[in-house]
C-alpha positions as CSV (number, residue, x, y, z in Angstrom):
1,M,-51.2,35.7,24.8
2,N,-52.4,32.1,25.1
3,C,-50.2,29.2,24.3
4,K,-51.7,28.6,20.8
5,S,-51.2,32.3,19.9
6,F,-47.6,32.2,21.1
7,L,-46.8,29.2,18.9
8,L,-48.4,30.7,15.8
9,A,-46.4,33.9,16.4
10,L,-43.1,32.0,16.9
11,I,-43.7,30.0,13.6
12,A,-44.4,33.3,11.8
13,A,-41.3,34.9,13.2
14,T,-39.0,32.1,12.2
15,A,-40.4,31.3,8.8
16,S,-38.4,34.1,7.2
17,V,-35.1,33.1,8.9
18,P,-32.9,31.6,6.2
19,V,-31.8,28.0,6.9
20,Q,-28.2,27.0,6.0
21,S,-28.4,24.5,3.2
22,R,-26.8,21.1,3.9
23,A,-25.3,21.3,0.4
24,A,-23.3,24.3,1.6
25,D,-21.6,22.3,4.4
26,P,-18.1,21.1,3.6
27,A,-18.0,17.6,2.2
28,P,-16.9,15.0,4.7
29,H,-13.2,14.2,4.4
30,T,-12.6,10.8,2.8
31,R,-9.8,8.9,4.4
32,I,-6.8,7.0,2.9
33,T,-5.9,4.8,5.8
34,E,-3.4,2.2,4.7
35,L,-0.9,0.9,2.3
36,E,-2.9,-2.2,1.5
37,Y,-0.4,-4.2,-0.7
38,V,2.5,-4.4,-3.0
39,G,1.9,-6.3,-6.2
40,Y,4.7,-8.0,-8.3
41,W,4.9,-10.0,-11.5
42,V,6.8,-13.3,-10.9
43,R,8.5,-15.9,-13.1
44,D,7.7,-19.0,-11.1
45,I,4.7,-19.0,-8.8
46,E,5.7,-22.3,-7.1
47,K,9.1,-20.8,-6.1
48,V,7.3,-17.7,-4.8
49,R,4.9,-19.9,-2.8
50,A,7.8,-21.8,-1.3
51,F,9.7,-18.7,-0.4
52,Y,6.8,-16.7,1.1
53,I,5.0,-19.6,2.7
54,S,7.6,-22.1,3.8
55,Y,10.3,-19.6,4.5
56,L,8.6,-16.3,5.6
57,G,5.7,-18.2,7.1
58,F,2.8,-16.5,5.4
59,E,-0.3,-18.4,4.3
60,E,-2.0,-18.2,0.9
61,T,-5.4,-16.6,1.5
62,Y,-7.0,-16.9,-1.9
63,D,-6.3,-16.8,-5.6
64,L,-8.0,-15.5,-8.7
65,L,-8.4,-17.2,-12.0
66,F,-8.8,-15.5,-15.3
67,P,-12.3,-15.8,-16.7
68,T,-10.9,-18.0,-19.4
69,G,-9.0,-20.2,-16.9
70,G,-5.4,-20.1,-15.6
71,L,-4.1,-18.4,-12.5
72,Q,-4.1,-14.6,-12.5
73,L,-2.8,-13.9,-9.0
74,I,-2.4,-15.2,-5.4
75,V,-2.8,-13.2,-2.2
76,L,-1.0,-13.7,1.1
77,K,-2.3,-11.8,4.1
78,V,0.2,-9.9,6.3
79,N,-2.6,-8.8,8.6
80,E,-6.4,-8.3,8.3
81,D,-6.0,-5.2,6.0
82,Q,-2.6,-5.7,4.3
83,C,-1.4,-8.4,1.9
84,L,1.2,-9.3,-0.7
85,I,0.0,-10.1,-4.2
86,F,1.9,-12.0,-6.9
87,F,1.0,-12.2,-10.6
88,P,2.6,-15.2,-12.5
89,N,3.6,-13.7,-15.9
90,P,7.3,-13.5,-16.6
91,A,6.5,-11.7,-19.9
92,K,5.5,-8.6,-17.9
93,I,8.9,-8.4,-16.2
94,L,11.1,-5.7,-17.9
95,P,14.5,-6.4,-19.4
96,N,16.2,-4.8,-16.4
97,G,14.4,-7.2,-14.1
98,D,11.8,-4.6,-12.9
99,N,8.7,-6.7,-11.9
100,Q,6.6,-4.2,-9.9
101,D,3.0,-4.1,-11.1
102,H,1.1,-1.8,-8.8
103,F,0.3,-0.8,-5.2
104,G,-2.9,-0.8,-3.2
105,L,-4.2,1.8,-0.9
106,V,-7.3,1.6,1.4
107,N,-10.0,4.3,1.5
108,D,-13.4,4.6,3.1
109,N,-15.4,6.2,0.3
110,S,-14.2,5.6,-3.3
111,L,-16.8,7.7,-5.0
112,A,-16.2,10.8,-2.8
113,L,-12.4,10.3,-3.1
114,T,-12.4,10.3,-6.9
115,K,-14.3,13.6,-6.8
116,E,-11.7,15.1,-4.4
117,L,-8.8,13.9,-6.5
118,V,-10.3,15.1,-9.8
119,A,-10.9,18.5,-8.2
120,K,-7.1,18.6,-7.4
121,G,-6.1,17.7,-11.0
122,V,-5.6,14.0,-10.6
123,K,-6.9,11.7,-13.3
124,A,-9.2,9.4,-11.4
125,P,-11.8,7.3,-13.2
126,P,-15.1,6.4,-11.7
127,P,-14.8,3.5,-9.1
128,H,-16.1,0.1,-10.1
129,K,-16.7,-3.3,-8.4
130,A,-13.6,-5.4,-9.0
131,R,-13.7,-9.2,-9.4
132,L,-12.4,-9.7,-5.9
133,G,-15.5,-8.0,-4.6
134,D,-14.3,-4.6,-3.5
135,T,-14.9,-1.2,-5.0
136,T,-11.7,0.2,-6.7
137,F,-10.3,2.7,-9.0
138,T,-6.7,3.4,-10.2
139,I,-4.5,6.5,-10.3
140,K,-1.0,7.0,-11.5
141,D,1.9,9.1,-10.1
142,P,4.2,11.3,-12.3
143,D,6.3,8.4,-13.2
144,G,3.3,6.3,-14.4
145,R,3.3,4.1,-11.3
146,A,-0.2,2.7,-10.7
147,Y,-2.1,2.7,-7.4
148,E,-5.3,0.8,-7.0
149,I,-7.4,2.5,-4.3
150,T,-9.8,0.1,-2.6
151,Q,-12.9,0.5,-0.5
152,F,-13.5,-2.8,1.3
153,E,-17.0,-4.3,0.7
154,P,-18.8,-7.0,2.7
155,D,-18.5,-9.4,-0.2
156,G,-14.9,-8.6,-0.9
157,Q,-12.3,-11.3,-0.3
158,L,-10.4,-9.6,2.5
159,L,-13.5,-9.1,4.6
160,L,-14.7,-12.6,3.8
161,H,-11.4,-13.9,5.1
162,R,-11.4,-12.0,8.4
163,G,-9.9,-14.0,11.2
164,K,-8.4,-16.5,8.7
165,N,-5.0,-17.2,7.2
166,L,-2.9,-15.4,9.8
167,P,-0.6,-18.1,11.1
168,S,1.8,-17.5,14.0
169,S,4.6,-18.6,11.7
170,R,4.5,-15.4,9.6
171,I,7.7,-13.4,10.0
172,S,5.9,-10.1,10.2
173,S,2.4,-8.8,10.8
174,R,2.8,-5.4,9.4
175,L,3.7,-3.9,5.9
176,R,5.4,-0.7,6.8
177,T,6.6,0.9,3.5
178,A,7.7,0.4,0.0
179,T,10.6,2.3,-1.7
180,V,9.5,4.1,-4.8
181,M,12.1,5.3,-7.3
182,V,11.2,8.8,-8.7
183,S,12.7,10.7,-11.5
184,N,11.7,14.2,-10.1
185,L,11.4,14.5,-6.4
186,D,9.7,17.9,-6.4
187,A,7.0,16.7,-8.9
188,S,6.5,13.5,-6.9
189,L,6.0,15.4,-3.7
190,A,3.6,17.8,-5.4
191,F,1.6,14.7,-6.4
192,Y,1.8,12.6,-3.3
193,V,1.6,15.4,-0.7
194,G,-0.1,18.2,-2.5
195,K,-2.8,16.2,-4.3
196,V,-3.2,12.8,-2.7
197,G,-2.5,14.0,0.8
198,F,0.4,11.9,2.0
199,R,2.2,13.3,5.0
200,E,6.0,13.9,4.9
201,V,7.5,12.5,8.1
202,A,11.2,12.4,7.6
203,R,14.1,13.0,5.1
204,Y,17.3,10.9,5.1
205,G,20.5,11.9,3.4
206,A,21.1,15.1,1.5
207,G,21.1,16.6,-2.0
208,D,20.2,14.4,-5.0
209,T,20.4,11.2,-2.9
210,Q,18.1,12.1,-0.1
211,E,15.1,9.8,0.6
212,V,11.7,11.2,1.8
213,E,9.5,9.0,3.9
214,L,5.7,9.6,3.5
215,K,2.8,8.2,5.5
216,V,-0.7,7.7,4.2
217,P,-3.0,10.7,4.9
218,D,-5.0,9.2,7.6
219,G,-3.3,6.0,8.8
220,D,-1.1,5.1,11.7
221,G,2.2,4.3,10.1
222,S,2.3,2.6,6.7
223,G,3.3,4.5,3.6
224,I,6.0,4.9,0.9
225,T,9.6,6.2,0.7
226,L,10.5,8.3,-2.3
227,K,14.0,7.8,-3.6
228,P,15.2,10.0,-6.5
229,F,17.2,8.5,-9.3
230,T,19.1,9.6,-12.4
231,V,20.0,7.5,-15.4
232,A,23.1,7.8,-17.5
233,A,22.7,7.9,-21.2
234,G,22.1,4.4,-22.6
235,Q,21.5,2.9,-19.1
236,P,18.2,1.4,-18.0
237,A,16.1,2.9,-15.3
238,P,16.3,1.2,-11.9
239,H,13.6,-1.1,-10.5
240,A,10.5,1.0,-9.9
241,V,10.1,-0.5,-6.4
242,P,13.4,-2.1,-5.4
243,D,12.4,-3.0,-1.9
244,Y,9.6,-3.0,0.6
245,T,9.7,-3.2,4.4
246,L,8.0,-5.5,6.9
247,E,8.0,-4.7,10.6
248,V,9.3,-7.2,13.2
249,P,9.4,-6.8,17.0
250,D,12.9,-8.2,17.4
251,V,15.2,-8.4,14.3
252,A,17.7,-10.7,16.0
253,Q,14.9,-13.2,16.7
254,A,13.7,-12.9,13.1
255,V,17.1,-13.6,11.8
256,E,17.4,-16.7,14.1
257,T,14.1,-18.0,12.9
258,L,14.9,-17.5,9.2
259,N,18.4,-19.0,9.6
260,H,16.7,-22.2,11.0
261,R,14.2,-22.3,8.2
262,A,16.9,-21.6,5.6
263,D,18.9,-24.6,6.9
264,V,15.8,-26.8,6.7
265,G,14.4,-25.6,3.4
266,G,17.6,-24.5,1.5
267,F,16.6,-20.9,1.3
268,P,19.1,-18.0,1.2
269,K,19.8,-16.7,4.7
270,P,19.1,-13.0,5.6
271,G,21.9,-10.5,5.6
272,P,23.7,-9.1,8.6
273,I,21.8,-6.9,11.1
274,T,22.5,-3.2,10.3
275,V,21.2,0.2,11.4
276,G,19.1,1.9,8.7
277,L,19.1,5.6,7.9
278,N,16.2,6.0,10.3
279,G,18.2,4.6,13.2
280,K,16.3,1.3,13.4
281,R,17.9,-2.1,13.3
282,Q,17.2,-4.1,10.2
283,T,18.1,-7.1,8.1
284,S,17.2,-8.0,4.5
285,L,16.7,-10.9,2.1
286,I,16.0,-11.3,-1.6
287,D,13.0,-13.1,-3.0
288,P,13.1,-15.4,-6.1
289,D,12.5,-12.5,-8.5
290,G,15.1,-10.2,-7.0
291,T,12.9,-8.0,-4.8
292,K,14.6,-6.9,-1.6
293,I,12.6,-7.4,1.6
294,V,13.7,-5.3,4.6
295,L,12.8,-6.6,8.0
296,M,12.8,-3.5,10.3
297,E,12.7,-3.7,14.1
298,V,10.0,-1.6,15.8
299,G,9.0,-1.1,19.4
300,R,12.4,-1.5,21.0
């Protein structure tokens, strides 16, 4: 058989072999990689600026105005992918002082992720281009807490501000976790772990008071801590997010730095250094709207 005849025979033999359709391949896993931000309503934006900029050492990265004018929000970068967001509107703060608006999570493919979540029974609207330039959509947990899930875009503000607004004065360069108060721990775990894909990494305490630490599905450390609560008849629910945690390399050095800035600027000094439920040294302070900020030592 000459070469041409061999090739024709090979083509004929393989023509009837079924080819696996690419559509049958499993869809690529979409990743949720980071707790991007915590967002709070605030009473006095200038007090917030003074506290977070002059005291904690962050730098205002950008702001957003309403289409009709007036300040809608300010953003302070913690690192290249994480930030703190504050919305100046005291009317949004609940009578019990709860001022949490929503969280942000980072993902790498918003359209694919919405399909994954919907398939698992999560209400997830189609993603859209937000005014800050990134692609986002919002989901809610069993207690109605909102999470904006963001896919960074080249014309989004965080990518446009790469390499900027990260002064050495900032007290922390990592947002570690936020405490989330939940009315039903089992239902919350079914949502966060079973549907969204968070990873349970630790439990602290026991019984009705235990706290469960979760990490984002595909990241290297940030996440949330679920803390169950019960409410007596006639009593208000606790703050939805009573605290969030920033990492510091040396908590004693952080306290020394803040004490000096407090003396200069008249800010409240951080609390004593204690050991948290996870065995790590920490201190804490309260911002102008009553949110507790925990500074947790890592790497020692």
